[in-house]
N, CA, C and O of each residue as an XYZ file, in Angstrom:
256
protein
N       0.992     -1.190      0.021
C       0.121     -0.020     -0.102
C       0.789      1.186     -0.022
O       1.748      1.198      0.749
N       0.529      2.218     -0.627
C       1.369      3.416     -0.639
C       0.267      4.485     -0.259
O      -0.884      4.580     -0.686
N       0.927      5.243      0.643
C       0.568      6.481      1.398
C      -0.090      7.369      0.192
O       0.470      7.754     -0.835
N      -1.436      7.583      0.612
C      -2.311      8.708     -0.154
C      -1.902      9.844      0.268
O      -1.875     10.015      1.487
N      -1.484     10.904     -0.613
C      -1.046     12.050     -0.080
C      -1.969     13.393     -0.921
O      -1.833     14.592     -0.677
N      -2.773     12.866     -1.799
C      -3.507     13.634     -2.519
C      -4.914     13.777     -1.690
O      -5.278     12.777     -1.071
N      -5.864     15.147     -1.629
C      -7.020     14.954     -1.101
C      -7.774     13.804     -1.323
O      -7.959     13.545     -2.512
N      -8.332     12.929     -0.385
C      -9.237     11.701     -0.493
C     -10.402     11.501      0.214
O     -10.968     10.422      0.392
N     -10.754     12.657      0.633
C     -11.671     12.545      1.969
C     -12.990     13.353      1.004
O     -12.886     14.457      0.470
N     -14.189     12.460      0.979
C     -15.197     13.238      0.247
C     -15.804     14.360      1.171
O     -15.927     14.124      2.373
N     -16.151     15.458      0.694
C     -16.691     16.363      1.586
C     -15.645     16.979      2.719
O     -16.028     16.925      3.887
N     -14.556     17.466      2.482
C     -13.600     17.342      3.489
C     -13.757     18.702      4.268
O     -13.150     18.850      5.329
N     -14.618     19.766      3.725
C     -15.100     20.738      4.613
C     -15.769     20.292      5.756
O     -15.411     20.627      6.885
N     -16.736     19.546      5.530
C     -17.754     18.842      6.500
C     -17.023     18.012      7.593
O     -17.231     18.084      8.804
N     -16.048     17.135      6.894
C     -15.210     16.351      7.829
C     -14.365     17.244      9.081
O     -14.352     17.062     10.298
N     -13.724     18.208      8.277
C     -12.942     19.211      8.893
C     -13.986     19.653     10.260
O     -13.688     19.373     11.422
N     -15.251     20.392      9.861
C     -15.756     20.503     10.901
C     -16.437     19.674     11.960
O     -16.606     20.000     13.135
N     -16.736     18.755     11.476
C     -16.960     17.323     12.463
C     -15.778     17.199     13.431
O     -15.930     17.118     14.650
N     -14.423     17.187     12.724
C     -13.476     17.183     13.869
C     -13.399     18.224     14.708
O     -13.274     17.867     15.880
N     -13.430     19.467     14.523
C     -13.461     20.703     15.468
C     -14.553     20.703     16.018
O     -14.454     21.129     17.169
N     -15.613     20.409     15.724
C     -16.834     20.066     16.818
C     -16.680     18.985     17.875
O     -17.225     18.915     18.976
N     -15.810     18.149     17.292
C     -15.758     16.718     18.388
C     -14.840     17.407     19.321
O     -14.781     16.773     20.374
N     -14.124     18.436     19.328
C     -13.324     18.624     20.471
C     -14.074     20.158     21.253
O     -13.644     20.560     22.334
N     -15.094     20.798     20.591
C     -15.161     21.662     21.350
C     -15.827     21.455     22.507
O     -16.719     20.621     22.665
N     -15.319     22.358     23.488
C     -15.303     22.321     24.870
C     -14.707     21.676     25.730
O     -14.878     21.760     26.946
N     -13.622     20.669     24.894
C     -12.478     19.809     25.695
C     -11.527     20.862     26.114
O     -11.404     21.990     25.637
N     -10.705     20.165     27.337
C      -9.702     21.131     27.694
C      -8.493     20.716     26.566
O      -8.572     19.765     25.787
N      -7.310     21.709     26.682
C      -6.352     21.168     25.772
C      -5.987     19.683     25.778
O      -5.705     19.004     24.790
N      -6.052     19.182     27.409
C      -5.068     18.106     27.529
C      -6.489     16.829     27.078
O      -6.168     15.706     26.691
N      -7.690     17.155     27.184
C      -8.536     15.964     26.652
C      -8.735     16.074     25.155
O      -9.161     15.111     24.519
N      -8.389     17.413     24.487
C      -8.319     17.429     23.371
C      -7.220     16.540     22.803
O      -7.515     15.725     21.928
N      -6.097     16.637     23.203
C      -4.829     15.990     22.920
C      -5.000     14.571     23.285
O      -4.368     13.832     22.530
N      -5.674     13.950     24.229
C      -5.739     12.527     24.204
C      -6.746     12.188     23.098
O      -6.421     11.241     22.382
N      -7.799     12.736     22.857
C      -8.720     12.501     21.715
C      -7.904     12.316     20.578
O      -8.067     11.264     19.961
N      -7.043     13.135     20.165
C      -6.271     13.352     18.995
C      -5.362     11.797     19.108
O      -5.473     11.006     18.172
N      -4.648     11.513     20.079
C      -3.747     10.668     20.112
C      -4.572      8.969     19.816
O      -4.192      7.997     19.163
N      -5.917      9.239     20.701
C      -6.581      8.056     20.395
C      -6.946      7.629     18.889
O      -6.906      6.500     18.401
N      -7.372      9.039     18.193
C      -7.968      8.967     16.582
C      -6.667      8.537     15.914
O      -6.812      7.808     14.933
N      -5.449      8.849     16.259
C      -4.005      8.501     15.548
C      -4.147      6.900     15.606
O      -4.418      6.172     14.651
N      -3.921      6.538     16.845
C      -4.237      5.038     17.008
C      -5.107      4.301     16.358
O      -4.695      3.299     15.772
N      -6.319      4.601     16.330
C      -7.560      4.097     15.766
C      -7.330      3.933     14.221
O      -7.281      2.937     13.499
N      -7.237      4.937     14.042
C      -6.562      5.197     12.331
C      -5.326      4.306     11.973
O      -5.396      3.497     11.048
N      -4.406      4.439     12.581
C      -3.275      3.741     12.164
C      -3.603      2.097     12.317
O      -3.129      1.268     11.539
N      -4.382      1.796     13.305
C      -4.507      0.195     13.206
C      -5.537     -0.107     12.317
O      -5.752     -1.311     12.181
N      -6.276      0.711     11.634
C      -7.367      0.938     10.410
C      -6.232      0.464      9.166
O      -6.511     -0.484      8.432
N      -5.104      1.124      9.035
C      -4.329      1.299      8.154
C      -3.534     -0.111      7.818
O      -3.334     -0.772      6.799
N      -3.136     -0.239      9.432
C      -2.113     -1.503      9.551
C      -0.828     -1.473      8.673
O       0.019     -2.280      9.055
N      -0.545     -0.860      7.775
C       0.682     -1.001      6.880
C       1.683     -0.511      7.671
O       1.554      0.666      8.009
N       2.875     -1.244      8.147
C       3.965     -0.221      8.822
C       4.608      0.852      7.810
O       4.906      2.006      8.117
N       4.754      0.300      6.635
C       5.471      1.155      5.772
C       5.102      2.393      5.525
O       5.777      3.422      5.561
N       3.801      2.206      5.227
C       2.608      3.589      5.144
C       2.643      4.541      6.731
O       2.805      5.757      6.832
N       2.492      3.811      7.551
C       2.795      4.195      9.127
C       4.044      5.014      9.082
O       3.933      6.224      9.278
N       5.038      4.576      8.883
C       6.291      4.799      9.330
C       6.571      5.967      8.139
O       7.445      6.745      8.523
N       6.067      6.281      6.828
C       6.072      7.268      6.216
C       5.568      8.420      6.320
O       6.063      9.490      5.966
N       3.899      8.083      7.139
C       3.354      9.358      7.495
C       3.896      9.956      8.697
O       3.722     11.146      8.962
N       4.671      9.008      9.569
C       5.066      9.873     10.741
C       6.478     10.716     10.227
O       6.754     11.860     10.588
N       7.070     10.109      9.559
C       8.216     11.115      9.000
C       7.872     12.256      7.944
O       8.754     13.088      7.734
N       6.743     12.357      7.307
C       6.087     13.436      6.702
C       5.589     14.360      7.586
O       5.746     15.561      7.371
N       4.888     13.868      8.756
C       4.036     14.673      9.725
C       5.169     15.500     10.935
O       4.950     16.412     11.733
N       6.150     14.877     10.692
C       7.167     15.250     11.923
C       7.588     16.598     11.539
O       7.675     16.902     10.349
N       7.882     17.510     12.581
C       8.380     18.714     12.104
C       9.781     18.720     11.972
O      10.342     19.726     11.539
N      10.450     17.652     12.316
C      12.070     17.523     11.974
C      12.333     16.647     10.798
O      13.299     15.887     10.732
N      11.389     16.794      9.834
C      11.354     16.192      8.322
C      12.870     16.235      7.985
O      13.621     17.207      8.048
N      13.194     14.745      7.551
C      14.434     14.462      6.581
C      14.417     14.858      5.330
O      15.381     14.631      4.598
């Protein structure tokens, strides 16, 4: 599997709004915990270690 880097979410604006709304009213700590849980759930769904490693490299502020 190759990491999909092009927009691939139908109705992206609606998803972004849902993501923002899901954290409305949460403390910064609770929002961070939710984001971590979301990353783990989605990583498990993807399941491909190569793809996950590439995504980690691309997301890191210390990109090589």
